[in-house]
DOLO-252389 format. One record per residue (C-alpha): x, y, z. Coordinates in steps of 0.05 Angstrom, whole numbers, plus 5000, padded with zeros to 4 digits. Layout:
REM residues N
XYZ;...
***
This chain:
REM residues 586
685211984774;685312134862;685612704901;685812714974;682213315014;684313365078;681713795133;686813875176;693013525156;694113955092;700713445082;698512855031;698513304971;697013004913;702612684880;703913224826;705213794874;709313414915;713613234855;715213944830;718914054887;725513694870;731713974902;736714394853;741813774837;735513534800;731414034780;738114274732;738213564711;730513514681;732414184653;737713904619;733913324591;728113784573;730214374548;737914424532;739813644510;733613714464;736614394441;743714084430;740313604384;737114054352;742314394320;746213924310;740613634257;739914294243;747114374225;747013684193;741413684155;741114334126;748514124101;746313404080;739713804044;745014414012;749413833992;744213353957;740314133926;748114303899;749413523869;741713683833;743814413811;750014113785;747313573743;741813933716;746314493695;750713963667;744513603628;743314353606;749814413575;749913713545;745513803513;746314523485;753614353465;751013733422;746214193400;752014763376;756814013337;750213943304;749014663283;755714713257;755414013220;748914343181;753214983174;756914593132;753714193094;749314813066;756515113053;757114533006;750314572975;752415182951;759315012918;754414522891;750415022861;755515412834;758314822806;753114662767;752914572692;761414902698;765814572656;770114122680;776114612668;773315192705;771614722780;778314882802;776715582796;771015562838;774515162885;780115752885;774116162906;771915852967;777015852996;775016233052;772015613072;778115303082;777715463166;771514973160;774014383118;780114313133;780213713094;779514153034;774514032984;773213732913;768913512855;767812842832;764512512776;758912092761;764611552742;767111762811;773711962789;776112622824;775613152782;777913792826;780813872899;782014612934;789014232951;793413732950;790213373006;791912613012;784512603030;782912732950;789212512916;791011862965;784811752969;784011053031;778510493019;772910743061;772411493034;771711112954;767810622972;762211143009;762811652943;761511092890;756010862941;753811512939;754411532875;749310912858;744711162916;738511692903;740312102969;742312782953;746712973010;750812563048;755012653120;758811923129;760511673198;768411883223;773311603172;781011473183;784711973152;790011823113;795812193134;794612313208;789411863227;785112293260;777612243241;774312523188;767012683173;765912813092;759713173071;757712872998;752513422959;750813292882;747713672838;739913612816;742213312765;747212782776;752412952735;757213102791;758513022866;761913622906;764913302968;767913663026;772713333085;773813633154;776613323210;771313133268;775813283328;778113953315;770714113312;769513833378;774814203410;771414923356;766014783403;767214423473;772714873484;767915503501;766714993549;773814873584;774415683594;771215633654;776515333702;772414843728;775814013716;771113863668;771913293619;768213143542;768512453503;765112493441;763911863399;760811613328;756211033319;760710523316;762410723392;770111023379;771811583404;772412273367;776012653415;776912613483;778613323522;779913373594;781412813652;777412383665;776712203737;772011383733;775110973672;780810873630;777110563580;774011223541;769610813501;766910493563;766011063600;758111153632;753511493599;757011233537;751610853510;745111213542;748711673488;747611283421;740610993439;738511653429;738211843512;740012463547;740312543624;745012523685;748111963730;752611983791;758811563797;763011503850;770411673836;774611533896;773112003955;770112403904;762112373879;762112533795;756012783753;755612353679;752012833624;750212553559;746412683505;745912463429;748212963377;742813033326;741412663266;748712453272;747811903318;753412053359;753412103430;757812743476;758812503548;761213003598;763712923666;766513333729;767013283796;760513743830;763313863899;768314273862;763214783822;759415053887;763515663899;766715763972;760816263988;756815683980;760515294018;761115674078;753515764075;753115154093;755815254161;751015854170;747615384221;753315424268;751316044288;746415934331;751315644382;752316284413;745216354416;744615744453;749315864495;745216564513;739016024518;741915594569;745116334619;738116514606;735015854630;740015804689;737816454706;730716364696;731415664736;733915904802;730516644806;723516484774;721915694767;724415504826;720415884879;714015914823;714515194838;716015264918;710415804912;704415254869;706214754927;704815324982;698515444938;696214814936;696514685005;692715275012;686614964975;686414465020;685814955078;693014955098;693415675119;699915665149;703515445088;703116015039;707316435089;714216095080;719316505039;719716314980;725616804949;725216944873;725417544836;721218154870;714817994821;714817214864;715717564932;711118174918;706217604894;707717144952;705817775000;698917844966;697017104969;698217125050;693217885055;689017405005;689716715040;689017065113;681917415088;679616665069;680816385123;677116905170;671216815106;672116045115;671316075193;664816525184;662515965135;663815415169;659415645224;654415875179;654115165141;653514735216;648315215234;644515065162;646814305166;643814305240;636714585217;637214075150;636713565206;631413815251;626513925189;627713215167;626313025234;621513475238;618613195162;620212485178;615812555250;610412835215;609712345161;610511835215;604712085266;598712325216;600812225133;602811385148;597911255208;591711535161;594511095102;594310595158;587110745179;584610765100;587910025090;584109825146;576810075125;578609825050;579309095089;573309325133;568709485065;571208865023;567708425075;561208625059;562008654999;558708034956;561408224883;568307974860;569108404808;567609044858;572308514914;577608564873;577109384855;578909394932;583708994930;586909404886;587209944930;588909544992;596009394950;596210074924;595510284995;601209835030;606510074978;604510784992;605810645069;612410225058;615410845004;613711305056;616710885114;622410795069;622511645061;620711715129;627711285153;630711675098;630612335124;630712195197;634911455208;632711145273;636710495265;642310995280;638311345347;637710645369;641810195339;648210685328;652110765260;653610075227;646409775238;644610395203;650410305152;648509675143;639809785127;642110295088;646309875044;640809355044;636209875023;639810034968;640309494936;633809324940;633510044902;638409914851;636209134840;644008944848;647008634899;650509314955;655808885001;656609145078;662408995110;665109145187;671609135211;674509255290;670609265344;664309775338;663610385394;658710955386;660311705370;657512355379;650412325349;652712945298;659012535285;655811925269;649712385246;655912695189;658911935173;652011615163;648812255112;656412305068;654711425062;647911565039;650012084999;655611584965;651211084952;646211554920;652511764868;653910964851;645110804839;645011564791;651111604763;655810974757;652510424738;656209944764;654009134774;657009184847;657209664905;660409544969;660110025042;665909835094;666610095160;672609955197;673210195274;680210185304;683110415369;683811125347;680011195281;674011035254;674211035172;668410935109;670910595057;664710674989;666610294925;663010054851;665709714792;662110284758;664510834698;667611234739;670011924722;675412504725;675912724798;677113454800;684513724828;681414194876;674614344912;674615084870;673014644809;666814274857;662214734828;664215034770;664414254740;656614004776;660713564830;654413884882;655313254908;662413274922;661813954944;657313765007;661413065019;667913635033;663614035068;661413445108;668113255118;671313955146;665214075192;667413415231;675313525216;674912885175;678912825107;676212515044;679312034999;677812054923;679611524862;676811464807;678511264731;674111304674;671310614660;675610294730;670210504783;670110914837;673610874912;670511454963;673811305041;672411705090;676411795156;676512095222;681312045277;677311985344;
***
């Protein structure tokens, strides 16, 4: 990060401030890219994203609904089978112990079961002979080999009841289901036959009443189609329809298949203990009501809101943002001492114009206070330098001379001593005195740079670099460019103090392994540059942040630069060192 601190040339403001002063066309482009375009993209994402989420939710909802419906239908079919098996048991109990001649009467009394057993009822003897039947159905009078085989196997077995898989009707060819019940003493068998297709139509007819284009397939254990209701969209071969194999394995669930431009949900479920399979299919998009479909376009209501936002954005950019940016740039220049910049009109709404007027009044007061403060700071600085010279003179003329005299007396005392141990003590005292004298001389040179008064600024800065390098135990490189010339004593002293403060900061805070001090003379200017490869720091953005941030050294540098009309520029980045440059037009 870098910051440039000008005195009388306010133009070199920070780059960020200059970038805010864009033309209206550039500002519109930025507003479009930063605000309008993201809003449009966000609107499109919300619209199509919500539509996709809505469709996915509807898709899952229809799938879950169909799974529940198919399970319910499969349970209803099984319940119907169970109900009819109970009816056959009841007829069997009524015929228990009854003479064979009376069996026809029992079947006649059970005529109310005709609606459930459209294939009729019958009694068989233990030898498989037909004893009586409720009608002249071909199922009993001219049974197929499959029916005879099943009855005989049931008679030879030990089961009390059997619900057969589907059989072929001898006349119509439709699928029949037989329920066989043996009496407790196994003297006879009561049988009932009904159409599996009629049973499927009876149970699944309610599901078709809703008007949705739903298709149902009911298959037996051998994957033979018992009934096919509705129009199938996916397969011409019903026996290979998706979901049939899964339902015959005892699984239930839903799957989605593509049928042309539409996606269909296929739900499947087993029919309990019968081992049958039930499958349904429907296009899930047609399940959604018009209201639900309309809600998919609900995010488009944001379009008028977006248009209003664009109008508000245009108004805000023209009447608020742009004037505020201009006012911010002028206030930034005001912070660096350009008191005339804030008086240039920026336009905008009335509140911004009033704010600018307040800033103008404040700038005038600050300018007056700053002029008084500069005089005060100049007087303090002059008094400070006078006090430093007085202290340096007293240290040199009094304290250092006294220490020199003390050193000489110690040396004389050592000449008269014969004891080596006491002589060593005096040697230590002599060395300590010499070190104290050298420290005081260094302090004196710091308080009063005698090289500056006698030999000039370049020599004083070179000696400063050497002494700082010795104190840091690290090299401080010194370079001079251009032809040296003498400046006013106050200017040379200020430049020297600024370089001294900069090198002091390097020694105390930078943790650098190398530093350099350069002075450059041109025909019209002189510049001092101090650099290091230390840890760097975040430079405050304005002088107002120096004191609150604890950068009192930077504040002193800034004040000294203003007193002599110089420009101070500081560049520093954490981990990349620091560069401090003082430029003075002479």
